[in-house]
N, C-alpha and C positions, 0 to 999 in steps of 0.2 A: 659319428656322434651328432645328435640332433642339436641344432642351434635353438636356444630358448629365446622366445620373444619377450621384449620388455613389456611388462603389464603391471597394472595397479591392482592390488588385492581388493576385491569387492568389499570385504569386511572393513578394511581401512577406510575406503571411500564412504561406506555407510556410517561409520563412526564420525568421520569428518563432517558429513552433512547433518548428523544429529547434533554434534557439538555447536555448529553454527546456526542450528534451528531453522534449516531451510524451509521446512513446512510452514513456518510462521510468517514468512515474507515473500517467497517466490510467487505465489498465486494471489497474494493480497496487497503487497506493497508495490511491486514492479508494474503490473498492468495499469493502475491509475496514473503512475508517474509517466508511463509511455503515452497515455492519453494526452497529457499536456505537452509532451515532446511533439506529438502529431499536431496539436493546436498551434504550437510555435511555427511548424513548417507551413501550416495553412495560412498563417499571417504573413510569412515572409515569401512564400511561393517557392517552388522547387524546379520548375521546368528548365531554368537556366543552369542548374547544377547537374554535373555528371552523376549518373546513377551509382557508379562505383564509390564516389565520395559520399553520397547520401547513405548508402549501405554501410560504409565504413564508420561514419559518425554514429549511425543508429546502433550498430553492434557495440561500439566503444562505450556509448552512454548506457546501454543495458548492462554491460560488464561493470562499469563504475557503480551503477545503482545496486547491482547484486553484491559486489564486494563491500560496499559501504554498509548496506543493510546487514550483511553477514557480520561485519565488524561490530555494529551496534548491538545486535542480539548476542553475539559472543561475549562482549564485555559485560552485558547485563547478566548472562548466565554465570559467568565466572564470579562476578561480584555478589551474586545471590547464593552461592554455595552454603555459606554458614547459616543464612536466614532460612533457606529452603529446608535445611536439615532440622532446624528448630520447628519449622512449620509443617514438618512431615510431608514435604513436597518433593517429587522427583527432580533431580538435577543431573544432567548427563555428564557434567564435568567433575562430579563429587569424587569419583574413584580414579580420576586422571592425574598423572604425575605432573609436577610443576614444569619439568622439562618439556613434556608434551604440550602443556598449555602455552608455554612460551613459543614453542615451535609453530603452533597453529596461529598464534597472534602474529608472528613474523611472516607467515605465509600470506595472511590477509593484508597486512601492511605493505608487503612487497608487491602483492597483486595490485593494490591501489596505486602504488608508486609507478609501476610499469604502465598501467592504463593511463595514468595522468600524464606521462611523458608524451603520449600520442594525441592527447586531447587539446582542443583549442581553448585556452583559458583567456579570460579578460578579468579586469579588476572586480567587477560586480559578481561574476561567477565564483571567483576565488574566495572572496569574502564570505559569500553564502555557504560555500563548501566547508571552509574552516569553521564557520559558526555551527554547521551541522555536526562536524566531528567534536567540537567543543561541548555541544549539548549532550552527546553520547556520554562523555566523561563526567560532566556535571550531574547527569541524571542518575548514573548507577555506580560510578567508581568512588571508593573512599579516598580521601576524607570528605569529599563533597557529598555524594550520594543524596541528592536532593529528592529522590523518590521517597525518602522518609517523611517528607513534609506534604501534608494532604493536598493543598491547592497548588503549590509550586510544582509538584509532580505532575498534576493534570496539565498545567500550562506547558511545561517542557515537553512532555510526551506528545501533546497535541501539535506542537510545532515540529519536532524532529521526526515524528512518525510518518509525515507526508507533506505538510505545508511547505517546508523549506525546499524539498526536492521537487515539488510542483513548480516552484519558481525557478529552480536550477534547470529543469527540463525546458521550460519556456524560453529562458534567457539563452540557453545553449543553442536552441534551434531557430532563434529569430533575433532580430535587432530590437532592443528595448524601445527605440524611437518610434516603432510602428504600433506599440502597445498602448491601449487606452488606460488611463489611471483608474477609471472606475472598474475596468475589467480586472486589473491587478488587485484592487481592493476586494472585489467579489471573490477572486481565487483565494486570497488570504483568509477572509472571514469564513468562507465555506470550508476550506481545508482545516482551519482551526476547529470549527464546530464539529466536523466529521471526526477529527482526532479526539475531541472531548467525548463524543458519543462512544467511540471505540475503546478508549481507556476506561470509561465507566463500565463497559461490558466486562473487561478483563478484571477489574478490581472486584466486581460483584461475583465473578466466577471464582476468584481466589480468596473470597471473603474469609473462609474458615482458616486457610493456610496463613493469611496475613494476620489474623487475630492471634494465632499461636506464636508467630514470629515477632509480634509487636509492631508491625507496620500500621501507621495511623492513616489508612485510606478513608475515603468518604464512605465506603461500604461498612467500615467499622464504626464510623461516627453517626451515620443516619440510617433510618429504616429503609429497606429496599423498595417498598411501595412508594415512599416519598421521593426517592431518587428517580424511579421510573416515571412518576407523574411529572416531575420537573423536566425530564428529557422529552416527554410527549408534549408538554405545554409550551416549552421554550426552545430547546435545542433543535428538535426536528422541524418545526415550522420555519425557523430562521435558516436552517440548513437548506431546506427546499427553496426558500425565497432567494437566497444568494446563489444557489446553483442555477436557478432560472435566469437570474441576472447575468451569470457567466455565459450561459448558453445563448443569450440574446446577442452576443458579440461574434458568434460563429456563423459561417455560411449556412443558409437555409434555417434561420432561427425558428421560424414557425414550426417546421417539421421536427426539429430536435426538442423544442420545448413541449410540444404536444406528445411526442414519444415518451419523454420523461414523466410528464403528468399522468399519462395512461399507466405507466409503471407504478407510480405512487398510488393511483386509484386501485390497481391490482393488489398492492401490498395491504391496503387498508381493508380489502374485502377477501383476501386470500384464505382467511381462516374458514370461511363458509362457502366461498365461490372459487371454482377453477377459472371461470371467466366472469368478471363482475356483472351481476344482475342477469346473466344469461344462463350460465352452466353452474349449477350448485353441486357441491360435494356431497357424497353420501354420508360422510362423517366429517365433522369439523377437525381441523389440525391445530397443533400448537404453533404459535408464532412468537417471535421475539423482537420487540420494537427496536432493540439496540443493534441488531445485526441485519434485519430484513432489507435495509436499503443498500447494503454493500454489494450485492450482486450487480446492481446497475453500474456502480463505479468500477468494479473489478472485472466484470465480464462484458456488459453491453456497451459501456462508454468507450473503452479502448477500440472495440470493433467499429463502433459508430464513427469515431474520429478517423480511423484508418480508411473507412469507406468514403467519408467526405474528402479526405486527402486524395484518394484514388480518382474521385470525380474530376479533380483539377489536374491530376498527373497520373495517367493510367499505368505508368511504370511501377507505381507503388503497390499495385495489386499483387505483385510478386512477393510482397512481405506477408500477405495474408496466410499462405500455406505454412511457412515456418512459424508464424505467430500462433496458429491453431495447434501446431505440434508442441511448441514450448509451453503453452498455457492450455492444457487439455480440458480444464473446467468449462471452457467456452463451448466446446462441442458437446460435453456432457449436459450442460444446461439447455442447449438448443434441442438435443435429443429428447430430454424430459419434457420440454415444452411441446414438441411435435407429438409425442406419445399422448399427452394430455388432450391435445386438440383432436387427435384421431379417435379418442373415446367419446368425443362430443357427438 
């Protein structure tokens, strides 16, 4: 008689990933957070730390970020079932039984609890993490559900979607005593502005659904062109300014700032140029001011900080291969860039 191996049904795993909306956060939330984990290591130095301990902390923090992001998106999906139905919008949990919903919630909470047991907590990190979880509940879960309120929703989303975790990543990987106050202010304002830009993109994308379900988003209150003009004139210039300030505190600031500004130049000319002022496109492409900046933060910045880290501690180059495997959009972006250059 053949012995059957213990295995997980792929369909069950697929449903689990769909319910926690992994596509919405794995490639877009975790990489920028890890950039700031790398920055924290840059500030504190790593040569005196055993590689096995560095690797263990790195993996644990990725796991905490993943489970926490999954919890936030899962709570939001669950809380939105009734409103998505009214707004004629797909919700993966609509046909799921209450028992299954509770079981998935328990799995996520248990995962966070187990990971937390192995993490090195201090008062500042614990307070920030509790605040992160609290904002998840305040934003989406009744009776609070502050996402119903136009401006409060934007503020809460901008903080919990990245800003708080950037701080958590820095504080977990370095001592707060070595951090400049102006650097922390730059991270806070930049993270908030980036969060505002991203939530504006999402509410504009869901404008029709939100109107049907009665959500009073800024997309329902204001003309889309006016919103985009406001983003172009105020949000993006300030976002660029505070990110440049942030970069000025990193090693090789001239290189990192020039690299970032060249990317911004590329963004503003990419509609008609493959390489600004040098290689023009045969046909103009569509661009979206609300999301065009994100590839730098989600693809290039994590790799840039990891390379900077490896310049000071060559052992950390071993993180590069698993990083490229875990976040395949990096290789896809590099490949598309090389293909564009080859046609030049």
